[in-house]
PAKE-740211 format. One record per atom (N, C-alpha, C): x, z, y; residue in three letters. Coordinates in pm, whole numbers, plus 50000, padded with zeros to 5 digits. Example, Ala and Ser with C-alpha at 12.3 -4.5 7.8 and 13.67 -1.06 7.14 Angstrom:
<ketis>
513195078049431ala 512305078049550ala 513205078049670ala 512855070849775ser 513675071449894ser 512905078750003ser 
</ketis>
This chain:
<ketis>
264170543240986met 265560546440959met 266450533940974met 265980522440922gln 266760510140930gln 267000506141075gln 265980508241159lys 266130504941300lys 267200513741363lys 267200526641329ala 268180535941383ala 269590532141339ala 269750527841213val 271060523741162val 271550511241236val 270660501841260lys 271040489741332lys 271490492941474lys 270790502041539glu 271160506141674glu 272520513041674glu 272760521141571leu 274050528041560leu 275180518141539leu 274960508141456lys 275960497641434lys 276320490741565lys 275290487341644lys 275520480641771lys 276320489441866lys 276010502541864lys 276720511741952lys 278180512841912lys 278440514341782val 279820515241735val 280580502641770val 279970491141748asp 280620478441776asp 280940476841924asp 280030481542010ser 280260480442154ser 281410489242200ser 281620500442130leu 282680509742169leu 284030505842109leu 284040501041985leu 285290498741913leu 285650484041896leu 284710475141924lys 284960460741908lys 285430457641766lys 284680462441668cys 285040460641528cys 284660446741478cys 285460441641384asp 285080429241316asp 283900431641224asp 283840443741169lys 282760446941076lys 282480461841083lys 281210465441083val 280810479541084val 279940482140961val 280310492140883thr 279510496140767thr 279120510640783thr 277840513540780ile 277350527240791ile 276750531140656ile 277290541740598ile 276800546540469ile 275880558440494ile 274630556840459asn 273660567540479asn 272780568240356asn 273140576940262asp 272400578040136asp 271240587940145asp 271070594240263glu 269940603340287glu 269820613740173glu 270920620640149leu 270940630840044leu 270060642640083leu 269500649839986pro 268650661440019pro 269440672740085pro 270750673840052lys 271610683940112lys 272940677540149lys 273570683140250phe 274870678140296phe 275880678640183phe 276620667640163asp 277610666840056asp 278780658540108asp 279770665440164glu 280900658740227glu 281710650640126glu 281890656040006thr 282670648939905thr 282020635639869thr 280700635639858his 279980623339825his 280290612439927his 280220615840055tyr 280420605640158tyr 281880601440169tyr 282810610640149arg 284220606740150arg 284520597340032arg 283910600339918ser 284090591739801ser 283490577839825ser 282300577539883arg 281640564739912arg 282490556340007arg 283070562940107met 283930556040203met 285140549840133met 285800557740047leu 286980552739977leu 286640541339881leu 285600543339801glu 285280533239700glu 284730520439762glu 284000521639873his 283560509539944his 284780501939997his 285750509240049ser 286970502940101ser 287770496539988ser 287810503539874arg 288530497939759arg 287900484739713arg 286580484639701ser 285890472539657ser 285980461339760ser 286220465039886ser 286360455139993ser 287810450440010ser 288690454839920lys 290090450739917lys 290880455740038lys 290510467540090ala 291280473540199ala 292630478340149ala 293640477740234asp 294970482840199asp 295100497740229asp 294490502040341tyr 294600515940383tyr 293240520940429tyr 293010533740409val 291820540240463val 292290551740553val 291840551640677ile 292150562440770ile 290920571140780ile 291020583340730ala 289860592240721ala 289900602340836ala 289130599540941ile 289070608741053ile 287610611441089ile 287390622941151asp 286050626841193asp 285800622641338asp 284580624541382ala 284200620241516ala 284910628241626ala 285380640341592asp 286070648441692asp 287580648341671asp 288090637441616glu 289520636041591glu 290030622841646glu 291280622941689leu 291930611041744leu 293320609641685leu 293770597241666leu 295190595241637leu 295980599741759leu 297120606141737ser 297970609541850ser 298320596641925ser 298570597742055ala 298820585842138ala 299970577542083ala 301060584342041asn 302210576841992asn 301950570541855asn 301100576841773leu 300740570741644leu 299870558441665leu 298920559341756ala 298050547941785ala 298860535941834ala 299870538441917lys 300700527641971lys 301550520941864lys 301940528541764asn 302890523441664asn 302280522041525asn 300940521941517leu 300270522841388leu 300650511441293leu 300680499141342arg 300990487841254arg 302380489141192arg 303320494441267ala 304680496041215ala 304780507841118ala 303940518141138ile 304020530341057ile 303270528840924ile 302160521440923leu 301330520540803leu 302090516640676leu 303020506940678pro 303720503340554pro 304480514940490pro 304830525340568asn 305500537040511asn 304610544340412asn 303290542240426his 302350548740336his 302320542340197his 303030531340180asp 303180525640046asp 304310532339968asp 305090540740038gln 306200547839974gln 305990562939970gln 305250568240069tyr 305110582640082tyr 303670586440115tyr 303280598140067asp 302040604540110asp 302410612940232asp 302190607340350ile 302670613640473ile 301650623840523ile 302100636140542his 301280646740597his 301660648440743his 300720645440831tyr 300950646140975tyr 300590659841028tyr 301170663241143tyr 300840676041206tyr 299470675141270tyr 298690685741253trp 297340686641309trp 297460693441445trp 297390685441553tyr 297460690941688tyr 296050694941731tyr 295750707741718asn 294410712841749asn 294330717241895asn 293520710241972cys 293360713542114cys 292770727542131cys 293120733942240ala 292630747442269ala 292200748242414ala 290920745042440gly 290370746142574gly 290680734642666gly 291730727142635ser 292160715842717ser 292930706042628ser 292910693342666ile 293650683342590ile 295150685942600ile 295570693542700asp 296990696042724asp 297500708842658asp 296630715942586met 297040728342520met 296660727542371met 297480733842288met 297220733542144met 297260747542085met 296520749341976arg 296490762041905arg 297830764541836arg 298280777041847gln 299470781241775gln 299280794941713gln 298000798441683asp 297740810741609asp 298190808641464asp 298320819341385pro 299070818741259pro 298770807041166pro 297500803941140leu 297200793441043leu 297370779341099leu 297720778241228tyr 297860765041289tyr 299290761641328tyr 300220770841306arg 301610768141345arg 302270757641256arg 301950757941128glu 302520748141033glu 301370741240961glu 300580734041037asn 299340728240986asn 299500713140967asn 299870709140847tyr 300090695140814tyr 299050690440712tyr 298520678440733lys 297540672940640lys 297710657840629lys 297290652640517ser 297270638240494ser 295910632740532ser 295880621640604phe 294590615540637phe 294590600340625phe 295720594640584ile 295790580140562ile 296010577640413ile 295110570140353met 295180567440210met 295600553040183met 296750550740120pro 297090537440071pro 296270534839944pro 295340525839951val 294300524839848val 294870523139707val 295890514839692lys 296400512139557lys 297140524239497lys 297480534039580his 298150546139530his 297240558339536his 295970556039562thr 295030567139580thr 294040567839465thr 293900579639408gln 292950581739300gln 291550583939357gln 290630589539280ser 289250591339328ser 289020605639376ser 287860607639438phe 287470620939484phe 286790629039374phe 286780623939252asp 286060630739143asp 286530645039122asp 287800647539149ile 288350661039131ile 287650671239220ile 287030666539329tyr 286370675439425tyr 284850674839416tyr 284310669339308lys 282870666739304lys 282020679339313lys 282590691039282glu 281840703439296glu 281940709239437glu 282770703039521thr 282940707639659thr 281970700039749thr 281160707339824lys 280150700839908lys 280520700840056lys 281460709340094ile 281810710940235ile 283290714240245ile 283930710140355his 285370712240374his 286170705540263his 285770693440226thr 286490685640126thr 287840681440180thr 288890681640099pro 290180676240145pro 290010662240201pro 290790659140301arg 290610646540373arg 290890634340285arg 291840635640195thr 292200624440110thr 292020627939963thr 291760617739882ala 291810619339738ala 293280620339697ala 293580624939576pro 294980626039534pro 295730612839548pro 296920613639605ile 297770601939628ile 299020603339543ile 299310593139463thr 300380593939364thr 301720589439422thr 302120595539532leu 303380592439598leu 304060605439641leu 305370605439661pro 306040617539710pro 305490621739846pro 305340634839865lys 304820640039991lys 305960642640090lys 305730638740214val 306650642040324val 305800646640442val 306390654340531ala 305660659440648ala 306400655540776ala 305620653040882thr 306210649541010thr 305420655941125thr 306150659741228lys 305530664741350lys 305700654641463lys 306410643741434glu 306650633441535glu 305350626641576glu 304470624741478tyr 303150618941503tyr 302110628841449tyr 300840626441481gly 299850635641428gly 298420631441454gly 297540640741428leu 296130639041456leu 295730649241562leu 295010644841663val 294540653841769val 293120657941735val 292920670941710his 291610676041671his 290980682741794his 289790678041830leu 289130682641953leu 288180694341929leu 288060699141807gln 287010708641773gln 287010721141861gln 288190726341894ala 288280738441976ala 288570735242123ala 288330722742162leu 288460719042303leu 287480727142387leu 286310729942329asn 285270737942392asn 285080750442305asn 285510762042354lys 285530774142271lys 284130778142226lys 283130776442313arg 281760780042275arg 281280771342159arg 281500758342170phe 281100749342063phe 281790753041933phe 283070755641940tyr 283840758841819tyr 283310771441753tyr 283080781941832ala 282620794641776ala 281260793341710ala 280320786841780val 278960785741727val 278930776641604val 279740766241605lys 279790757341489lys 280270764841365lys 281290773341380gln 281790780941265gln 280750791141217gln 280020797041310leu 278940806241270leu 277830798641198leu 277570786541242arg 276570778241175arg 277010775241032arg 278290771741012tyr 278810769540878tyr 278590781740789tyr 278920793440841lys 278750805840764lys 277310807540718lys 276390806140812his 274980808340779his 274450797440686his 274910785240704phe 274480774240617phe 274900777040473phe 276150780940453glu 276640783640317glu 275940795840257glu 275660805740341tyr 274970817740293tyr 273550814240245tyr 272860806040323leu 271470802740291leu 271330792340181leu 272180782240182asn 272010770940092asn 272780772239961asn 273890779439965trp 274720780239844trp 274920794639797trp 274170803839859asn 274190817839815asn 275590823739812asn 276400819939909arg 277750825339918arg 277700839839966arg 278560848139910asp 278630862239944asp 279140864140087asp 278620874240157ile 279010876840296ile 280510879340308ile 281050887740220asp 282490890440224asp 283300877940199asp 282850869640106phe 283530857040078phe 283590848340203phe 282460847040273leu 282400838640391leu 283260844040505leu 283200857040527asn 284020863040632asn 285510861540602asn 285870863340476asn 287270861940437asn 287730847540446asn 286800838240432arg 287130824040439arg 287280819240582arg 286360823040668tyr 286320817540804tyr 287120825740906tyr 287100838840896asp 287660847241001asp 289160845241023asp 289980843840919pro 291400841340945pro 291650828041017pro 290790818140991val 290940805141057val 290550806041204val 289480813141232val 289000814441370val 289890823941450val 290460833941382asn 291400843341444asn 290830850241567asn 289550853941559gly 288930860841673gly 288930852841801gly 289020839541788leu 289070830241902leu 290320832241987leu 291340838641931asn 292630840241999asn 293530828841952asn 293620818142031phe 294290805941990phe 295790805842017phe 296290815642094met 297730816542125met 298260803042174met 297590797542273glu 297840783942320glu 299270781642366glu 299750769442337gln 301030764442386gln 300820750242438gln 301670745542530pro 301490731842582pro 301590721342473pro 300750711442484met 300750700042392met 301900690642428met 302640685342330pro 303690675442361pro 303100663442434pro 303790658942537lys 303260648242622lys 303010635342545lys 303910631642453asp 303740618942384asp 302590619242284asp 302080631042252ile 300960632242159ile 299640629042227ile 299490632942353val 298200631242421val 298300622642547val 299410615842567glu 299570607642686glu 298460597242697glu 297760597342810gly 296690587742833gly 295350591442774gly 295280602642701ile 294020607142642ile 293330616642739ile 292070614142768cys 291300622642857cys 289930625342796cys 289640638042771val 288350641842713val 287790653642792val 286560652642835asp 285890663342909asp 285330673542811asp 285810686142814pro 285330696242718pro 283830698642725pro 283190695742840thr 281750698442852thr 280900688942769thr 281510677942718val 280740668942632val 280260676342508val 280990686742467phe 280600694242349phe 279410703542376phe 279150706642502asp 277940714042535asp 276710705642500asp 276800692642527lys 275700683542492lys 275560682342341lys 276690681442270val 276640680742124val 276000693342067val 276370704642124leu 275820717442079leu 274300717642095leu 273830712042205gln 272400711442231gln 271700702142131gln 272300690542107ile 271700680842014ile 271660686441873ile 272750692741831lys 272820698241695lys 271960710741679lys 271640717341790asp 270770729141788asp 271390740641707asp 272700741841713tyr 273400752041635tyr 273030766241676tyr 272860768541806val 272570782141853val 271250787041795val 270220778641803asn 268920782541748asn 268980784341597asn 269760775941530tyr 269900777041385tyr 270480790741348tyr 271550794541417val 272200807341387val 271270819041421val 270650818541537asn 269770829541576asn 268540830741486asn 268000819541444tyr 266820819841356tyr 267160825441218tyr 268350822041169asn 268760826341035asn 269770837841039asn 269820844641147arg 270890854241176arg 271070864841068arg 272330866341028val 272760877440942val 273860884541019val 273570896741066asp 274480903541157asp 275890905041101asp 275990907040971glu 277310909040910glu 278190896440918glu 277550884940941leu 278310872440952leu 278780869741095leu 278240877141192ile 278600874841333ile 279840883141364ile 280990878541320thr 282240885841338thr 283060880441455thr 282540870441523phe 283150864741643phe 282060856941716phe 282270853841843gly 281360845141916gly 280020850841952gly 279820864041941gln 278550870041976gln 278120866242117gln 279100865342208glu 278790862542349glu 278230848542372glu 278350839642274tyr 277860826042288tyr 276480823942229tyr 275880834442175leu 274550833342116leu 273470838442209leu 
</ketis>
């Protein structure tokens, strides 16, 4: 395991040219998103960081936010800024505009000295809020945002959501109706009602949607869903299984 972590550090450093890379791997018996978000925040706090930017591997700062980040960050000492979530739909140049994504704002930058702990979410194991509570006035902006690549590849997106359903059903004994009511409105039958992405949000960003076919293969989501299949949970994406 240590060898694998060292190799991962080298890979991250080669891609991002970081001054320092810290990989937190507590090898928990079950996935616990809140635990790792808390570890990230508290490690940053103890390291005297001013800000924590909490993004996933399939997320990018919008092009205009990345260009102006140093100038924008000090605003986070006055406000808890909720940025627009630009969710790609099949292409980097198209975004989701189905009902739950039309007004989709979230906070993902934490000013450490104004940020509390993740303890409030300790019973939440998956889909943890991106930030711990921030003790500043909330404001929202669509001028800048986060580009989410999850639905860039529709097959990957559908199978991943089915995997979530089956994982929660098997590991946390969640009720079928509960899971369908939780996931189905978000997935919206894979009808993304796409609209063009603003040019300044994705200018210069190029991502090949087929890269997610490889991720799907590595994660083995299709086999996981088919092996643990519960027909009542397959309310979308049947064609991808």
